[in-house]
C-alpha atoms as a printed R data frame, in Angstrom:
    type eleno elety resid chain resno       x      y       z
1   ATOM     1    CA   MET     A     1 179.983 -7.962  44.977
2   ATOM     2    CA   ARG     A     2 176.816 -8.550  42.998
3   ATOM     3    CA   GLU     A     3 175.079 -4.969  44.065
4   ATOM     4    CA   ILE     A     4 178.352 -3.346  42.761
5   ATOM     5    CA   ILE     A     5 178.077 -5.334  39.322
6   ATOM     6    CA   LYS     A     6 174.280 -4.377  39.239
7   ATOM     7    CA   TYR     A     7 174.879 -0.651  39.694
8   ATOM     8    CA   GLY     A     8 177.873 -0.727  37.531
9   ATOM     9    CA   ILE     A     9 175.897 -1.870  34.623
10  ATOM    10    CA   PHE     A    10 173.129  0.708  35.574
11  ATOM    11    CA   LEU     A    11 176.205  3.475  35.394
12  ATOM    12    CA   VAL     A    12 177.252  2.242  32.031
13  ATOM    13    CA   VAL     A    13 173.985  2.220  30.671
14  ATOM    14    CA   ALA     A    14 173.245  6.054  32.091
15  ATOM    15    CA   LEU     A    15 176.745  7.149  30.463
16  ATOM    16    CA   SER     A    16 175.727  5.638  27.296
17  ATOM    17    CA   LEU     A    17 172.565  7.325  27.165
18  ATOM    18    CA   LEU     A    18 174.121 10.952  28.011
19  ATOM    19    CA   THR     A    19 176.901 10.127  25.286
20  ATOM    20    CA   LEU     A    20 174.447  9.640  22.396
21  ATOM    21    CA   ASN     A    21 171.920 12.566  23.478
22  ATOM    22    CA   ALA     A    22 175.129 14.860  23.305
23  ATOM    23    CA   LEU     A    23 176.119 13.480  19.917
24  ATOM    24    CA   ALA     A    24 172.271 14.044  18.767
25  ATOM    25    CA   LEU     A    25 172.356 17.449  20.023
26  ATOM    26    CA   SER     A    26 175.433 18.528  18.327
27  ATOM    27    CA   ASP     A    27 175.073 16.673  14.894
28  ATOM    28    CA   PRO     A    28 175.160 19.570  12.549
29  ATOM    29    CA   SER     A    29 172.369 17.584  10.177
30  ATOM    30    CA   ASN     A    30 169.887 18.097  13.006
31  ATOM    31    CA   ASP     A    31 169.907 22.001  11.421
32  ATOM    32    CA   SER     A    32 166.121 23.300  12.601
33  ATOM    33    CA   THR     A    33 165.376 24.339   9.071
34  ATOM    34    CA   LYS     A    34 165.646 20.981   7.700
35  ATOM    35    CA   LEU     A    35 162.866 18.607   7.656
36  ATOM    36    CA   GLU     A    36 162.406 14.711   6.745
37  ATOM    37    CA   ASN     A    37 159.991 13.845   3.815
38  ATOM    38    CA   ASN     A    38 159.093 10.258   3.836
39  ATOM    39    CA   SER     A    39 157.177 10.913   0.580
40  ATOM    40    CA   ASN     A    40 158.301 10.960  -3.354
41  ATOM    41    CA   GLU     A    41 156.107 13.893  -3.247
42  ATOM    42    CA   PRO     A    42 156.994 17.532  -1.993
43  ATOM    43    CA   PHE     A    43 155.337 18.560   1.128
44  ATOM    44    CA   GLY     A    44 153.866 22.149   1.601
45  ATOM    45    CA   THR     A    45 150.926 24.563   1.769
46  ATOM    46    CA   ASN     A    46 147.527 24.984   0.214
47  ATOM    47    CA   ILE     A    47 146.318 28.558   0.189
48  ATOM    48    CA   CYS     A    48 142.795 28.946   0.210
49  ATOM    49    CA   ILE     A    49 141.307 32.287  -1.010
50  ATOM    50    CA   ASP     A    50 137.538 33.753  -0.858
51  ATOM    51    CA   PHE     A    51 137.394 36.712  -3.042
52  ATOM    52    CA   ILE     A    52 134.510 38.755  -4.871
53  ATOM    53    CA   TRP     A    53 133.709 37.936  -8.693
54  ATOM    54    CA   TYR     A    54 133.939 41.095 -10.674
55  ATOM    55    CA   THR     A    55 132.081 41.717 -13.815
56  ATOM    56    CA   HIS     A    56 133.791 42.576 -16.676
57  ATOM    57    CA   GLU     A    57 133.240 46.369 -16.184
58  ATOM    58    CA   GLU     A    58 134.417 45.871 -12.887
59  ATOM    59    CA   LEU     A    59 137.456 43.982 -13.947
60  ATOM    60    CA   ARG     A    60 138.385 46.892 -16.230
61  ATOM    61    CA   ASP     A    61 137.897 49.248 -13.793
62  ATOM    62    CA   HIS     A    62 139.751 47.940 -10.967
63  ATOM    63    CA   SER     A    63 142.830 47.406 -13.107
64  ATOM    64    CA   ASP     A    64 145.820 49.774 -13.576
65  ATOM    65    CA   THR     A    65 146.457 48.068 -16.966
66  ATOM    66    CA   ILE     A    66 145.200 45.891 -19.368
67  ATOM    67    CA   VAL     A    67 147.098 44.017 -22.043
68  ATOM    68    CA   ILE     A    68 146.886 41.509 -24.840
69  ATOM    69    CA   GLY     A    69 150.017 39.364 -25.375
70  ATOM    70    CA   THR     A    70 151.941 35.903 -25.207
71  ATOM    71    CA   VAL     A    71 153.548 34.180 -22.181
72  ATOM    72    CA   LYS     A    72 157.210 34.454 -23.120
73  ATOM    73    CA   GLU     A    73 158.993 32.720 -19.882
74  ATOM    74    CA   ILE     A    74 158.094 31.678 -16.644
75  ATOM    75    CA   LEU     A    75 161.074 32.562 -14.381
76  ATOM    76    CA   PRO     A    76 162.104 30.019 -11.784
77  ATOM    77    CA   PRO     A    77 160.014 30.152  -8.278
78  ATOM    78    CA   ARG     A    78 161.599 32.165  -5.478
79  ATOM    79    CA   TRP     A    79 160.693 32.913  -1.551
80  ATOM    80    CA   ASN     A    80 159.824 36.231  -0.570
81  ATOM    81    CA   THR     A    81 163.094 36.943   1.398
82  ATOM    82    CA   ALA     A    82 166.223 39.104   0.238
83  ATOM    83    CA   ASP     A    83 167.972 35.997  -1.161
84  ATOM    84    CA   GLY     A    84 165.233 34.030  -2.625
85  ATOM    85    CA   LYS     A    85 165.662 31.102  -0.383
86  ATOM    86    CA   GLN     A    86 164.011 29.499   2.342
87  ATOM    87    CA   PRO     A    87 163.274 31.405   5.546
88  ATOM    88    CA   HIS     A    88 165.126 30.394   8.267
89  ATOM    89    CA   LYS     A    89 162.416 28.366  10.229
90  ATOM    90    CA   LEU     A    90 161.048 25.186  10.461
91  ATOM    91    CA   LEU     A    91 158.566 24.507   7.131
92  ATOM    92    CA   TYR     A    92 155.524 23.643   9.300
93  ATOM    93    CA   LYS     A    93 155.929 26.805  10.798
94  ATOM    94    CA   ILE     A    94 155.752 28.710   7.364
95  ATOM    95    CA   GLU     A    95 153.125 31.361   7.702
96  ATOM    96    CA   TYR     A    96 150.981 32.926   4.957
97  ATOM    97    CA   PRO     A    97 151.049 35.678   3.817
98  ATOM    98    CA   ASP     A    98 154.450 36.535   5.708
99  ATOM    99    CA   ASP     A    99 156.063 33.766   3.929
100 ATOM   100    CA   ILE     A   100 155.514 33.739   0.100
101 ATOM   101    CA   ILE     A   101 156.841 31.499  -2.699
102 ATOM   102    CA   TYR     A   102 156.057 33.444  -5.900
103 ATOM   103    CA   THR     A   103 156.480 32.754  -9.658
104 ATOM   104    CA   ASP     A   104 157.150 35.693 -12.128
105 ATOM   105    CA   ILE     A   105 155.811 35.756 -15.845
106 ATOM   106    CA   VAL     A   106 157.428 37.333 -18.420
107 ATOM   107    CA   ILE     A   107 154.677 38.795 -20.851
108 ATOM   108    CA   SER     A   108 155.832 39.957 -24.519
109 ATOM   109    CA   VAL     A   109 152.667 42.656 -25.154
110 ATOM   110    CA   ASP     A   110 151.183 42.756 -28.457
111 ATOM   111    CA   GLU     A   111 148.911 45.658 -27.355
112 ATOM   112    CA   TYR     A   112 147.870 47.710 -24.393
113 ATOM   113    CA   LEU     A   113 144.006 48.028 -24.050
114 ATOM   114    CA   LYS     A   114 144.040 50.643 -20.930
115 ATOM   115    CA   ASN     A   115 147.026 52.927 -19.798
116 ATOM   116    CA   PRO     A   116 149.707 51.687 -22.259
117 ATOM   117    CA   LEU     A   117 153.101 51.465 -20.990
118 ATOM   118    CA   SER     A   118 156.188 52.359 -22.991
119 ATOM   119    CA   SER     A   119 158.121 48.800 -22.297
120 ATOM   120    CA   GLY     A   120 157.161 46.043 -24.682
121 ATOM   121    CA   GLU     A   121 157.248 43.410 -21.811
122 ATOM   122    CA   LEU     A   122 155.913 43.187 -18.408
123 ATOM   123    CA   VAL     A   123 156.035 40.790 -15.496
124 ATOM   124    CA   VAL     A   124 153.236 39.327 -13.856
125 ATOM   125    CA   ARG     A   125 153.750 37.879 -10.461
126 ATOM   126    CA   VAL     A   126 151.740 34.971  -9.208
127 ATOM   127    CA   THR     A   127 151.598 33.321  -5.568
128 ATOM   128    CA   GLY     A   128 152.869 29.771  -5.623
129 ATOM   129    CA   GLY     A   129 155.585 27.286  -6.917
130 ATOM   130    CA   THR     A   130 157.780 24.663  -5.718
131 ATOM   131    CA   ILE     A   131 161.102 25.048  -4.474
132 ATOM   132    CA   GLY     A   132 163.316 21.860  -3.093
133 ATOM   133    CA   ASP     A   133 160.747 19.296  -0.999
134 ATOM   134    CA   PHE     A   134 158.399 22.311  -0.341
135 ATOM   135    CA   SER     A   135 155.356 23.350  -2.590
136 ATOM   136    CA   MET     A   136 153.044 26.170  -2.261
137 ATOM   137    CA   THR     A   137 149.710 26.520  -4.266
138 ATOM   138    CA   THR     A   138 146.864 28.441  -4.330
139 ATOM   139    CA   ASP     A   139 143.210 27.902  -5.643
140 ATOM   140    CA   ALA     A   140 142.847 31.628  -6.915
141 ATOM   141    CA   ASP     A   141 146.050 32.737  -8.672
142 ATOM   142    CA   PRO     A   142 145.673 31.695 -12.574
143 ATOM   143    CA   SER     A   143 148.280 29.360 -14.061
144 ATOM   144    CA   PHE     A   144 150.433 29.893 -17.243
145 ATOM   145    CA   ASN     A   145 152.041 28.289 -19.917
146 ATOM   146    CA   ALA     A   146 155.096 29.322 -22.197
147 ATOM   147    CA   GLY     A   147 153.734 30.422 -25.397
148 ATOM   148    CA   GLU     A   148 150.054 30.831 -24.298
149 ATOM   149    CA   LYS     A   149 148.084 33.733 -25.834
150 ATOM   150    CA   VAL     A   150 146.575 36.232 -22.927
151 ATOM   151    CA   LEU     A   151 144.294 39.276 -22.105
152 ATOM   152    CA   LEU     A   152 145.043 40.062 -18.857
153 ATOM   153    CA   TYR     A   153 143.583 42.588 -16.226
154 ATOM   154    CA   LEU     A   154 146.352 43.803 -14.093
155 ATOM   155    CA   ARG     A   155 146.986 45.822 -11.216
156 ATOM   156    CA   LYS     A   156 150.123 46.923  -9.300
157 ATOM   157    CA   ASP     A   157 151.135 44.614  -6.619
158 ATOM   158    CA   THR     A   158 150.331 46.608  -2.976
159 ATOM   159    CA   ASN     A   159 151.249 43.404  -0.936
160 ATOM   160    CA   PRO     A   160 153.977 44.534   1.550
161 ATOM   161    CA   ASN     A   161 155.278 41.099   1.445
162 ATOM   162    CA   THR     A   162 156.080 41.101  -2.169
163 ATOM   163    CA   LYS     A   163 155.530 44.268  -3.710
164 ATOM   164    CA   ASP     A   164 159.383 45.736  -3.333
165 ATOM   165    CA   ILE     A   165 160.915 42.292  -4.198
166 ATOM   166    CA   GLY     A   166 162.493 41.853  -7.292
167 ATOM   167    CA   PRO     A   167 161.744 43.573 -10.816
168 ATOM   168    CA   GLU     A   168 158.913 46.106 -11.229
169 ATOM   169    CA   HIS     A   169 155.716 43.948 -11.712
170 ATOM   170    CA   PHE     A   170 151.728 43.372 -11.653
171 ATOM   171    CA   ILE     A   171 149.445 41.006 -10.630
172 ATOM   172    CA   VAL     A   172 146.533 39.865 -11.946
173 ATOM   173    CA   THR     A   173 143.161 41.659 -10.913
174 ATOM   174    CA   ASP     A   174 140.545 39.574  -9.067
175 ATOM   175    CA   PHE     A   175 143.056 36.436  -9.040
176 ATOM   176    CA   TYR     A   176 142.445 33.735 -12.206
177 ATOM   177    CA   ARG     A   177 139.239 35.732 -13.351
178 ATOM   178    CA   GLY     A   178 141.471 38.647 -14.468
179 ATOM   179    CA   LYS     A   179 143.005 36.179 -16.867
180 ATOM   180    CA   TYR     A   180 141.835 34.989 -20.331
181 ATOM   181    CA   SER     A   181 143.285 32.418 -22.779
182 ATOM   182    CA   LEU     A   182 142.586 33.565 -26.065
183 ATOM   183    CA   THR     A   183 142.203 30.804 -28.666
184 ATOM   184    CA   GLU     A   184 142.901 30.952 -32.755
185 ATOM   185    CA   ASP     A   185 138.873 31.028 -33.283
186 ATOM   186    CA   GLY     A   186 138.132 34.201 -31.258
187 ATOM   187    CA   ARG     A   187 137.294 33.006 -27.909
188 ATOM   188    CA   ALA     A   188 138.257 34.298 -24.430
189 ATOM   189    CA   ILE     A   189 138.542 31.622 -21.831
190 ATOM   190    CA   THR     A   190 138.693 31.407 -18.004
191 ATOM   191    CA   PRO     A   191 137.927 28.537 -15.750
192 ATOM   192    CA   ASP     A   192 134.174 30.263 -14.998
193 ATOM   193    CA   GLU     A   193 133.408 31.473 -18.537
194 ATOM   194    CA   THR     A   194 133.766 31.407 -22.282
195 ATOM   195    CA   ILE     A   195 133.230 34.355 -24.341
196 ATOM   196    CA   THR     A   196 134.051 35.947 -27.409
197 ATOM   197    CA   LEU     A   197 137.272 38.175 -27.848
198 ATOM   198    CA   LYS     A   198 134.889 40.747 -29.442
199 ATOM   199    CA   GLU     A   199 132.701 40.702 -26.601
200 ATOM   200    CA   LEU     A   200 135.308 41.456 -24.030
201 ATOM   201    CA   LEU     A   201 137.103 44.035 -26.070
202 ATOM   202    CA   SER     A   202 133.401 46.235 -26.336
203 ATOM   203    CA   THR     A   203 133.343 46.084 -22.669
204 ATOM   204    CA   ILE     A   204 136.826 47.510 -22.181
205 ATOM   205    CA   ASN     A   205 136.540 50.236 -24.666
206 ATOM   206    CA   GLN     A   206 133.409 51.539 -23.249
207 ATOM   207    CA   THR     A   207 133.740 54.743 -21.057
208 ATOM   208    CA   SER     A   208 134.114 54.214 -17.298
209 ATOM   209    CA   ASN     A   209 132.115 56.106 -14.947
210 ATOM   210    CA   ASN     A   210 134.583 55.083 -12.189
211 ATOM   211    CA   THR     A   211 137.754 56.785 -10.981
212 ATOM   212    CA   GLY     A   212 139.727 53.774 -11.611
213 ATOM   213    CA   ASP     A   213 141.177 53.971  -7.925
214 ATOM   214    CA   LEU     A   214 139.309 51.543  -6.122
215 ATOM   215    CA   LYS     A   215 141.223 49.642  -3.499
216 ATOM   216    CA   ALA     A   216 141.934 46.061  -4.104
217 ATOM   217    CA   SER     A   217 141.092 45.639  -0.422
218 ATOM   218    CA   ASP     A   218 137.646 44.826  -1.625
219 ATOM   219    CA   ASN     A   219 138.701 41.328  -1.901
220 ATOM   220    CA   GLN     A   220 138.807 39.778   1.311
221 ATOM   221    CA   VAL     A   221 141.380 37.277   1.721
222 ATOM   222    CA   THR     A   222 141.368 34.112   3.998
223 ATOM   223    CA   ALA     A   223 144.253 31.580   3.917
224 ATOM   224    CA   GLY     A   224 143.752 28.045   5.076
225 ATOM   225    CA   LYS     A   225 146.973 26.174   5.257
226 ATOM   226    CA   GLN     A   226 146.753 22.206   5.264
227 ATOM   227    CA   ALA     A   227 149.750 19.697   4.673
228 ATOM   228    CA   GLY     A   228 150.487 18.467   1.370
229 ATOM   229    CA   ALA     A   229 149.272 15.192   0.288
230 ATOM   230    CA   GLY     A   230 151.009 12.086   0.884
231 ATOM   231    CA   SER     A   231 153.690 14.192   2.934
232 ATOM   232    CA   THR     A   232 154.980 14.151   6.370
233 ATOM   233    CA   ILE     A   233 156.852 16.522   8.207
234 ATOM   234    CA   GLN     A   234 159.009 15.096  10.794
235 ATOM   235    CA   SER     A   235 161.979 16.739  12.594
236 ATOM   236    CA   LYS     A   236 165.197 15.013  12.698
237 ATOM   237    CA   ARG     A   237 166.049 15.833  16.209
238 ATOM   238    CA   ILE     A   238 166.430 12.870  18.279
239 ATOM   239    CA   PRO     A   239 164.275 12.735  21.127
240 ATOM   240    CA   PHE     A   240 166.248 11.694  24.073
241 ATOM   241    CA   ILE     A   241 165.556 12.619  27.741
242 ATOM   242    CA   ASN     A   242 166.848 16.160  28.690
243 ATOM   243    CA   SER     A   243 170.382 16.562  29.489
244 ATOM   244    CA   PHE     A   244 169.767 18.044  32.746
245 ATOM   245    CA   TRP     A   245 168.048 14.863  34.118
246 ATOM   246    CA   MET     A   246 170.520 12.459  32.406
247 ATOM   247    CA   PHE     A   247 173.367 14.288  34.021
248 ATOM   248    CA   GLY     A   248 171.361 13.677  37.433
249 ATOM   249    CA   ALA     A   249 170.558 10.255  37.082
250 ATOM   250    CA   VAL     A   250 174.462  9.868  36.140
251 ATOM   251    CA   LEU     A   251 175.212 11.523  39.290
252 ATOM   252    CA   GLY     A   252 173.089  9.642  41.609
253 ATOM   253    CA   ALA     A   253 174.481  6.326  40.106
254 ATOM   254    CA   VAL     A   254 178.021  7.228  40.991
255 ATOM   255    CA   LEU     A   255 176.780  8.123  44.542
256 ATOM   256    CA   ILE     A   256 175.176  5.038  44.950
257 ATOM   257    CA   VAL     A   257 177.892  2.959  43.663
258 ATOM   258    CA   ARG     A   258 180.641  4.835  46.115
259 ATOM   259    CA   ARG     A   259 178.170  4.475  49.138
260 ATOM   260    CA   SER     A   260 177.744  0.792  48.504
261 ATOM   261    CA   ILE     A   261 181.593  0.211  48.318
262 ATOM   262    CA   ARG     A   262 182.203  2.354  51.668
263 ATOM   263    CA   HIS     A   263 179.562  0.189  53.414
264 ATOM   264    CA   ARG     A   264 180.948 -3.219  51.930
265 ATOM   265    CA   GLN     A   265 184.532 -1.918  52.899
266 ATOM   266    CA   LYS     A   266 183.341 -1.416  56.788
């Protein structure tokens, strides 16, 4: 009798584990694209980019257009998917440059300094932004503030992952080195340089000996990904024993109990 009780308890435990496993696998909240963030800060990716520093003349020659203008609007960040939403994959499997969060900046143009366009506004695209609990940042792309007065060296976006998405747009030549913040006292400032606007304009107005069709591929991009500080990425899937082995354990328990009962009946 004690043997029957012991095997009965084992059978109940095995069935309970199998039931929990089935519930965990069928739980709609276990969507493979959802992750648990145990921090108040968004988790994400920081993209480290190595690039060639251009001189003022090289900035001019590598740019399709150069403008002075004002930051009119910073649009909400979007993924480079057809609907602008998160790709259908686990966040820790997000891979740059295939998966990108970008932010579009609307510039009200005051003056074209090279290759003037007919529009009084243009869109500048930078990599980075925060959507939901995921943040993508880069140490190379410039940052913008609404109302900021800027001088921008711009070129057409040739990145196959973003060039055909959204409105017609430009990217900043040579990353943050191609964006100068202008001050009321006539200075033009980047994180690495402070120069007078007059000096900058003198190099732009010089006649270039180059054709201007140099490839942006001179800048070689190396992307290193690292998890955002204070963030943890965890799957919600419960790590129960594989269903196949659970089923085998239950079947084995049933056979043992049946054999024990038959043996005692003899």
